[in-house]
C-alpha positions in Angstrom: 14.8 68.1 103.8 11.5 68.2 103.9 11.0 65.8 105.9 13.3 67.1 109.0 11.7 71.1 108.4 8.2 69.5 109.3 9.5 67.4 112.7 10.6 70.4 114.3 7.9 72.6 113.1 5.6 71.5 116.3 9.0 72.1 118.3 9.8 75.6 117.0 6.2 76.9 117.7 6.2 75.2 121.4 9.9 76.6 122.4 9.8 79.5 120.7 6.7 81.0 121.4 4.9 81.8 118.8 8.1 81.8 116.9 10.0 84.4 119.1 14.5 83.9 119.0 15.4 82.3 122.0 18.4 84.6 122.1 17.1 88.2 121.2 13.6 87.9 121.6 12.4 89.4 118.4 9.7 87.9 116.3 11.2 88.6 112.7 8.4 88.5 109.7 8.6 87.5 106.2 5.8 87.9 103.7 3.1 86.8 105.9 4.7 84.5 108.2 7.6 84.9 111.3 10.6 82.9 110.1 12.7 81.1 112.6 15.3 78.5 112.4 16.2 75.6 114.2 19.8 76.0 115.7 22.1 72.9 116.1 24.2 73.8 119.4 26.4 70.7 118.1 26.7 71.5 114.6 25.2 68.4 112.5 28.4 68.0 110.3 30.2 66.7 113.4 27.7 64.4 115.6 25.6 67.0 117.2 22.0 65.1 117.2 18.5 66.1 116.1 17.6 66.3 119.7 15.6 69.2 121.4 19.0 69.5 124.1 20.7 70.3 121.8 19.1 73.0 119.4 17.4 76.5 119.8 15.4 78.3 117.8 16.7 81.8 116.1 15.6 84.6 114.3 18.1 84.6 111.0 20.7 87.3 112.3 21.1 85.3 116.0 21.6 82.6 113.8 24.1 83.8 111.6 26.1 85.5 114.7 26.0 81.9 116.4 27.1 80.0 113.5 30.2 82.6 112.4 31.3 82.4 116.0 30.6 85.6 117.2 28.3 84.5 120.0 28.6 82.2 122.3 26.6 81.0 125.7 27.0 80.6 129.4 25.3 77.3 130.5 25.4 78.7 133.7 23.8 82.1 133.8 21.7 81.1 130.3 23.2 84.2 129.0 24.3 85.3 125.5 28.2 86.1 125.4 29.3 87.9 122.0 33.2 89.0 120.3 32.0 92.3 120.3 30.9 93.4 124.2 29.3 96.6 122.5 26.3 94.8 121.0 23.0 94.8 122.5 22.9 90.9 122.3 26.0 90.7 124.7 24.8 89.1 128.2 21.1 88.7 127.5 19.2 86.0 128.9 18.5 83.3 127.0 14.2 82.3 126.6 14.6 78.4 127.6 11.3 76.4 127.8 13.2 73.2 127.2 16.2 71.4 128.7 19.5 72.3 127.0 22.9 69.5 126.9 25.5 71.0 129.1 27.9 68.8 126.8 26.9 70.2 123.2 26.8 74.3 124.8 30.7 72.9 126.4 31.6 72.0 122.9 30.5 75.1 120.7 32.1 77.2 123.1 35.3 75.5 123.4 35.2 74.6 119.0 33.5 77.4 117.7 33.0 80.8 120.1 35.8 82.9 119.0 35.5 85.5 121.9 36.1 85.1 125.9 33.6 85.2 128.6 34.8 88.5 130.3 32.7 91.5 130.4 
């Protein structure tokens, strides 16, 4: 596990512009350091690869939200969709500095997202 964490540390720093969440734009701080997590758009347990185009850097809140199926990604607009349209995160533009794979986003939205893409 530690090897995987070190492997993506540079990816997190570059992609997230100093540990900024790519979905909400926040920088969460812990005890003297920033907290961010690497999210696999198509989860590893269903065959999602450890590739940059299958990853986003997220704060713990956004990561938990997308893992629970409450947030999806519109690949064409680059915006988030939340099951509760009143949530601040709904419709936010994802901060992207790398290519995201369409096939991973399609999997996430089809198999894991619990909402619809209607505003």
